[in-house]
Every structure is written in structure tokens, then in C-alpha cells.
N, C-alpha and C positions, 0 to 999 in steps of 0.2 A: 504494500500500500504506500503510495507516495503522499508526502505532506506538502501542502502549499501554504505559503504565508500570504495573509491578506495585506493589501496595500494600506499602510497606516499613515496618517498625517498628524500634525501637532494638535489639530482640532479633535481628533478621535480620542485622544487621551492626554491628560495634562491640564495645566491651568489656562492654556490659551495665551500665555504671555509671549510665545514665540510667534513673531509675525510671519504671515504667509509670504512667499516670494512674490515680488511684483512682476507681472508680465508686461514687457514693453509694448506700447501701442504700435500698430503697423507702420506709422509714419516714422517713428524713432528707429525701428528696425531697418527701414529703407535708407534712412540717413546714415546709419552705421555702415550699411553695405556700401553706400557711395563713398564714404570716408575711407573705407578699406580699399576700394577700387582706386581711388586717387593715390593712396599710399603705395599701392603696387606700382603705379607709374613713377613714383619717386625712387624706386630701386634703380632705375636707369641713371639716376644722378648720384648714386652712392649712398642713399639713405635706406638702410636695410631695416628689417623688422625689429631689431634691437633698439632702434632710435626713434620709433614712432608708436603711438597708441591712438586708438579711436574709441571714444566713449561719450556719454552724455555729460555735458558740462552745465552744472546748475547755475553758475554765474552768468553764462551766456544764454541760458535757457534753450540750448540747442546742442546738437552733436558736434564735437570738435575733433579734428585730427591734430594731435600734438606731436611736434617734432623737436627732439633734443638736439641742440646745436652748441658749439663752443661759446656762443653769446647768450645762451639761455634757452628757455622753452618758448617756442612759437606755436600758436594754435590757429589752424584754418577752420573757421566755423562754417558748418553746412547750413546755408540759409534757406528760407522759404523759396519755392519755385518762382523764378523771375527776378530774384534779387542777386546782387553781386556777392561774391565770397569775401567776407571780412577776415582780416588777420589780426590776431591779438598777441601781445607780448607783455609779460608781467601784469596781466589782468586788464590791460588797456588796449583799446582798438587803435592800431597804428596805421591802418590802411585797408585797401581792398584790392582784389585782383581785377584785371581788366576783362573780366568775363562774367556772365550771369549764369545762374543755374537754370538751364533749359534742356529740353530733350536733345537739341542739336549740339550742345557743348559736350565734347568727349572728356571722359575722366583723365585720359592721358594728356590732353591739352591743359586741363586745370592743374595737373601735377607739374607740367613744364612751367606754367606761369607761377606756381607757388615756389618752385625751385629757383626761378629767376628772381622772385621777390626776396627770397632768403639770400641769394647771391648778391643782390644789390645792396643789402644791409650788412655785408661781410659776415653773415652767419653761416654761409655755406661756401666751401671751396670746391669748384668743379673743374679739375684739370682737364685740358684737352677739349673744352667746350668753348664755342664762340657764340655770344649773344648778339643778334642784330637788333640794336635798340629801336630802330625805326619800325621794325616789323614785330618786335616783342615775341619772337619765337627762337627756338634753339636749332642749331645746325650741327650735324656730326662732322 
């Protein structure tokens, strides 16, 4: 005879003082997925998974892609559709990318603009890359 254990939760037994895990809403989940997709594009510029994180930022009230640089932590906030991508440093908004969150904006393009933003502030060294300032794109 096999024994099976019933699925138990904190509400099934105990005092109920253990809060139930909060399920993220679908919009937050989609924003986290987009932040991770942008971070994957940053790998081309030498920013690996050990240097970034994507999570909900309560101060910005949005999902943020945080990148650790020699000049500190920079955060790319995932905005509402149609808005520009703001960049925060030390808890303050210091600028925004020259693109908006639309269906036509590729995550790799957003990653390239974010890498250029970091490079312009001497927070990221990208050897072997040339930035065309009038086009604001990267060339290999």
C-alpha cells in the first residue's frame, strides 16, 4: 500500500501568522521578462549575469534592470507602454534612453542604447567598440 501526503499550507494548520506568497500580476511578470531580455542583449557589451539583476523596485514602483558598474549601481526602469526608458543612479533619475517602449522597439536595441548610456557616463568600458554619436547606434 502506498502512502501519499496531502498538500498542506500554512492556513491548514498553525496560527496563520505566516503570510501566503504573493503572486505577481501578469503585467509585472511581463516587465520582468522584458528586463531579462534586455539584459541578455547587454552580454554583447561584456555585462554578464553576475553584474545584473531584474526585479520589482518599490521606489520606482516598476520593474528595474540593475547593472553593477565601477561607478555604482545603475537601474533601467521598465516603463508603461509608450513611455521612454528612464535610468536611475543612486535613487535619482539621471536621464532616459532615446527610445520608447513599443512593440517595434527591439530589446537588443534598448540594450545597445543602455550600454551607450553607461559608456557615456564612464560607467562602462567597451573595448573595440565605436559609437556613432550622430546615429546613436553601435558598430562592430
